[in-house]
N, C-alpha and C positions, 0 to 999 in steps of 0.2 A: 828879142828877150824883152819879157814883157811883165807888168808889176801889175798883181790882183790886190786888189785892196778894199777894204770894210771902212768905211767913214760914217761916224755918228755924229746923229745934229745934238748941240749943243744946249738950245732952250726947248727938244722936245726927244727927249733922253728914248723914249720908246721909235723914232726914226733911224734906222740905217739904209746905205745903200751898200751895193757890192758892186766896182767894176773893175777895171783893166787898163793900163796906159801905158806907153813906154817912158812918159816925163811925170814923175809923181807929182812934183813938187807942181810945177804947172798944173797939172789936173786938179788937185788941190786948190790952189789957187781960184782955177777956174768956178770950181763948186760953191766958192766962198763966196766969190763974187756975182751969186745970183746967172752965171753966162751956159747952165746948164738947166734946159729944163725941166728935168727928174728929179731934181736935187733945191733947186731956188725957195721954195715955199718954206723948206727946214735948216735954211742959210742961219749961224757959222755950223759949220761940220770939226771936226774932233779925228781924226787918221786915230783908228781902232789899231789895227792891222797891216801887212801890208807883205807880203810874197812875191820875190824876184823869182818866176821863173823862167827858164834858159828858151827850152822850145815852147814855141807859142802853140801847136795845138796843146799842148800839153795845160798852159796855162789859164786856155780856152776853153776846156774842158772842166779845168778847176773852177775857174767861174761860176758854170753853171750849174754844178756840184753845189757850191754857196748859195746858190739860187734856189736851190732845192728847197723841201721839205727836212729832211735830214742835214741839209749843209746850214737851213741859218739856225737847228738846233745845234749845231755841230759852233757855230760863233758864238750862241748863247750862251750856249757851255763853258770856253774857253776864254772867248774876248768882253763879255760887258758882264 
């Protein structure tokens, strides 16, 4: 089971990040403590939405969708 999540920078509100993890709380802490090179510049982060998906393959497919142009539009329309 994986979580697909979207986080938004608190200080740079136009910045957001889509990722996946098995432990959502630990991963959010890692982003906020600067332990991820992709997100450390824009910390701290706020969790916008997380989806718990039991099937790992479907979870990664959904993450890939959220990182696409239409997936970004979906996030902007519903969660930002």
